[in-house]
N, C-alpha and C positions, 0 to 999 in steps of 0.2 A: 504493500500500500504506500510505501515511501514515494514511489514514482508518481502516484496520483496526487500525493500531497504537494509535490514539487510543481504540479500543474494545477494547483487548487484555486479556489475562489480567493478573492482579495480580502483575506481575513488574517489576523495575526497568526504567526507560525505556531504559537502555543495553542491556539484554538484547534489547528489541524492536528497537532500531536495528541490532543485530547480525544481524537476520534478512536484511537486504539483502546482507550479506557472507557468509552461510552457504554452505557448499559441500555439494553433494549427496553422500550416503553411498552411492556405487556402487563396487563392487570388481570390476574386470574379471577375466574368466576367464583363467587363465594355465596354461601347460604345467606338468604335474606338480602340479596342484592336488588330486590324490587323488580326482577325480570330484565335487568340490564343485559346480562350475558345472552339470554335467549333472544331478546330483540336485536342485539348486535349480530348474532348468528343468522337470524332471519334476514336482516338487512344485507349481509354479505352474500347470502344465497340469492336474493332477489337481484343484487347488483350483477352477479355472475350470469344470471338469466336475462339480463338487460330489461328487467322490470323496474324501471328507474323511479316511478312514482311510489311504488310499494317499498322500494329500498329506502327512499327518503323518509317515508312514514315510519318505518321500523327504526331507522337511525335516530329519528327525533324521539321516539320512545326510549331508545337507549340513552340519549342525552338526558332526558327528564329523570331517568331512574339511576343514573350513574353515581357510584359511591365516592368518586374523587375527580379532581380536574383531569388526571391522566385518563380515567375511564371516559369522561366527557369528550376528551380529545378524539378517542376512537370513533365515537358517534358523529362528532362534528366533521372529521375527515371523511367519513362515509357520506354525509350529506353533500359535501363538496364534490366527491367523486360521482354521486348520482346526478348532480346537475351538469357535470362535465360530460357524462355519458349521454345526456340529452342535447349536447351542444350549447350549453348555457353558461359559459365561463363568467360572464359579467354578473349574472345572478348568483353564481357561486361566490364571487368576490363580495357582492352586496350582502350576502348572508354572513360572511366573515366579519364585515364591518359593523353590521347592525346587531348581530345576535351572539357572537362568540366573545366570551370574557377574555381579558388580557392573559390571565394565567394559562388558559387553554390555547389561545392563539400563539403562544410562544413555545408550545411543545413541538418536538420534531415531526410528529405525524401531521399536524395542522400546517406547520411551515412548509413541509413538502407538498401538501395538497394546495396550499396557497400559490407556491411557485408553479405548479402544474396549471392552475387556473389562470395565472398571469400569462404564462406562455400561450395557452389556448386563446387568450384574449388579444394576443399580439404584442404584449408588453414585455419584451425580452429584457429590457433594462430593469424593470421592476422584479422580474423573476431572478435575475442575477443578484440583485440586492437582497431578496428574500433568502436565496441560497447562501449568501455570505452570512446572514444572520443565523441560518441553520448550522453552518460550519462552526461559528463561534459558540453556539449552544451545545454542539456535540451530536454527531449522527450515530444513532444506535447501530450495532452491527447488522441487524436484520434489515435495515433500510439502506445500508451503505451502497450496495451495488446499484440499486434503483436510483438513488440520489445522484450517483455519478453518471448514470445514463441520462438522467434529466439534465444535468449540468452540460453534458456534451451537446445535447439537442438544443439547449438554450443558446450556447455559444454559436452553434450553427445558425440559429435564427438571427442572432445579433450580427452576423457577418464576420465573426472572428474564426475564420476557417482553420487557420494554423493552430489556434488554441483547441478547437474542437477535435482536430486530427490527433493532437498530442494526447488528449484525454481518451479518445478511442484506442489509440495505440497502447496506452497504459492499461485500459480495461481488458484488451485482448491478452496482454501479458499476465495481468493479475487473475483473470478468470478464463483460462484457456479452454475450459469445457463449454463455455457459452458461445454458441454459434451466432447468437443475436448480435453480440458486440462486433464480431468479425464481419457480419453482414452490413451493419450500419457504417462501419469504417469503409468497406468497399463501395457502398452506395454514395457516400460523400465524395470519394475520389472520382466516381463516375460523373456525379453532378458537377464537379469542378473541371470536367473534361480533361483530366490528366490521365492519358491513356496508359502510360507505362506503369505508374504506381497503382492505378485502378486494376489493371490486368493482374498485377502481382498479388494484390489483396484478394481478388476473386480466386485465383489459383490456390492461395494459402487456405482460404476457407474450404474449397472443394477437397483439398487433401486432408484437412483436419476434421471435417464434418461430413463425410460422404453419406448419402442416403437420408439426409435430414431435410425438412421443409426449407430451411435456410439455404441448403445447397441448390435446391430447385430455383429459388429466387435468385441465387448467385448466377445460375446459368442464364436466367432472363437478363440480369445485368450485363453479363458477358455478351449476350446477343445484341443488346442495346448499344453497348460499347463498340462492338464490331460493325454494326450498322452505321453508327456515327462516324466511324473511321473509314467507311467506304468498302468494307469487306462484306458485301451483301451475301455471298455464298455461305460464308461461315456463320453469319448472323441467321440466315435462313435455316441452316442445319440445327443450330441451338434452339431456335424458336419453334421450329416444326416438331421437334422431339417432344416439346411440352404441349403444344397446341393439340397434337394428336393423342396425347396420353389421357385416356378416359378415367384413369385413377387419380389424376392431378386435380387439385381444387379448381372449380370453374373460374374463379377470379384469376388464377395463374394462367389458365388456358386462354382466357380473354386477353390478358396482358401479352401473351405470345402472339396472338392474332394482331394485336395493335402493332407490334414490332414488325410482323410480316407485312402489314399494310404500308409501313414506312419504307421497308425494303422495296416493295413493288413500286411505290411512288418514285423512289430514287431511280428505278429502272425505267421510269416514264410509262409504266404499265398501269394506267390509272383505273382501268376496269377491274384488274386483279386487286389493286389497292382497295377499291371500294368494297369488293366482295370480301376481302379479308376483314375489313372493319365490320361489315354486317355479321360475319361469323362470330367476331368478338362480342358484338352487342347481344347476340343470342345467349351468351354465357355470363355476361357481366353482372346481371342483377342490378342492384342500386348502389353498389359500393363505389370507392374512388375510381376504379378502372372504368366504370360506366361514364363518369365525367370525362376522363381522358379520351375515351372513344368518341364521345359526343363532340368534343371540341376538335379532335382530329378530323372527324367527318365533315364538320363545318368548314374547317380550314382547307381540307382537300377540295371541296367544291369551289371555294374562293380561288385557290391556286389553279384550278382547272379553267377558270374564267366564267363559271356559272354563278355570277355574282348575286343574282336574286335568290337562287336556291341557297347559296351559302349564307346570305344575310338571314333568311328565315331559319335555317338550322342554328346559326349563331344565337339569334334571339331566343330560340327555344332552350338552348343550352344555358345561356346566361340566366334565364328565369329560374332554372333549377339550381344552378351552381354559380351564383353571382360573384363569388370571390375567387373563382378558378384563375390560376395564373395565365392560362392561355387566352382567356377572354379579352384582356386588354390588347394583347399582341395581334390577335386575329381581327379585332375591331379596327385597329389602325391599318392593317394590311388591306382589309376590305375597303375602307374609306379611300385609301391611296389609289387603289385600282379603279374605284368609281371615278375619282378625280382624273386619272390618266385617260379614261375612256370618255371624258367630257360630260359625265353625268353629275353636274355640279351641285344640283339641289340634293340628290341622294347622298353625294359625298359629304356635303355640309351636315346633313343629318347624322351621318356616321361619325364625323369628327366631334360633333356636339355631344353625341351619345357617349363617346369616350370621355370627354371632359366632365360630363355629368356623373359618370360612374367610377372613375379611377383617379387616384391621388399621386401616383408615381411621377415625380417631376419631369423626368426625361420624356415619358410618353405624353404628358400633358403639353410639353413644349412642342413636340412634333404635331400633336393634334391642333394646337393653336396655329402653327405654320400652315397646315393643310386647310384649316378653316379660313385663314386669310386668303389663300389662293382661290378657294371657292367663292368667297364673298366678292373678291375682285372680279371674277368672271361673271358674277351675277349683278354687276354694276352697283354693289353696295360698298363703295370705296371707303367711306369713313369707318364703317365697321371692320373692313379689311385692315385698315391702318392700325386700329386698336389691337386686332389679333396678331398682326406681325410684331408689334411692339411688345406684346406679352410674350410671344415666342422668343424674341431677342433677349428678354430678361432672364430666361431660363435655359437656353440652349448652351450646352457645354462645349460643343464643337465650334471653334472660332470661325471656321469657314461657313458653317450653317448660320451662326449668329450674324455674320456680315451680310449674308443673303437676306436674313429677316430684316435687318436694319435698312438695307437698300429698298426692299419691297415696301416697307412702311413709308419711306419717302415717296416712292412711286404712287402709293395709294393716296397719300395726301395731295399729290399733284393731280391724280385722276379726279379727285373730289373738288378740284378748284381752289384748294386752300394753299395758295402758292407760298405764302410766308412760312407756314409750317413745313412745306416741302423744301424750301430753300434752307431752312435751319437744319433739317435732317440730312440733306445732301452734303452740306458743309461739315456737319458732324461726322458723316461717313468718310469724307476725304481726310479729315484730321485723324480719325481712328485707324484707317486702313489705306495709308498713302501708296502702298505697293500693290494693292488689290487690282485685279484686272478691270474692275468696274469703277476705279477712281477717276479715270478720265471722263467716262460717261457721267459720273456724278458731278464733275466740274461743269460740264456742258449743261446738264439739267438744272444745276444750281443757278447758273447765269440766266437760263430761260425762266426759271421760277421767279427770280428777282425782277426780271423784265415784266413778266405777267403780273406780279404783285404790284409793281409800280403803276401799270396800266389800270389795274382794278381799283387802285386807290384814287385815280383820277375820276 
């Protein structure tokens, strides 16, 4: 565990050394406990069966009858887990804030549950702070492995990939019998598009844990990695072995068909790609892979040029899975293609839909840029100027930022606001003297000044 401590949360070293001496927070059932133990047992059973309302009811009974703060902590943590199971992390946190006494809130079980809820709510910084408090409090031995897994996941969410990998490496070393740690490490390498270490992590898992469910998932990761690297034949071999395995879980088979669809699209065999996605959808049920298949299907139609069908499929997918990462990307791609084909009103609707739904700054900047082009084409020049200026404020690429600033000046010119256009052309020349458009900006600045003078007369 020393390796994990070296990669620990930002807490005093003494707090981490206390981990080794921490005692598990387990309260035995006792006669006359008022039904606390029985309610707790029923709550856990309901939680396992995904009967979340029943679980919360039983955990509340356990809290009411608990003989000590430590016992109440077990019930409180169960209530949080029940709400997380229903996808209600903010309500789990609200319960903590409103109903859990301080002595219970500081217990390891509840701190861990709080960090899980914060992570589920998208508050990685808050989760890291809570985990630091937990480290200082002392992590009981029976919670330690799970807490470290949670920590690695939160680091991943926070974009601290090197730190996350360090924790996964340490977990793999400290718990060599756990295929889950090896799988999550491999998955992170794949998501980072680091082909060599990803391949090594996958092969390590396959050697150490043959025949496990994790090894099947690792083969899917390998197929995805090979597909992304352009080795379609090897990817197809891996994926087809799982897609055709009637003993494999339906979700894994659906994931394999998704990979096969991507392989066929890369081969420009779009009919086969669509057929593979349909095979996957038959197996997917309502889990995460169903969302991935739905967005891939919509994106495939968009990339095929069937923009109306792609738009309808995308809208349907977003209604069901509004926070899916592919929604924003495909929405922008669709809007750009509509713009490129001269369908300015439809493209404007697409860019505005992106702005209404998504907060990621880079995507919003691109949507503002596209919106500006649409508005300019629709003779709504003043609105176009405002959109171009908003894009320029956020675009990280200096070339794209220069383009946005120049088009803002053009839009003011097109709207007959020549003084504003002159000021922006001059600002462009000052900011980008070596830009290919600087000479044109000088000409248009002079023209704007002339027109402004004439309009003043």
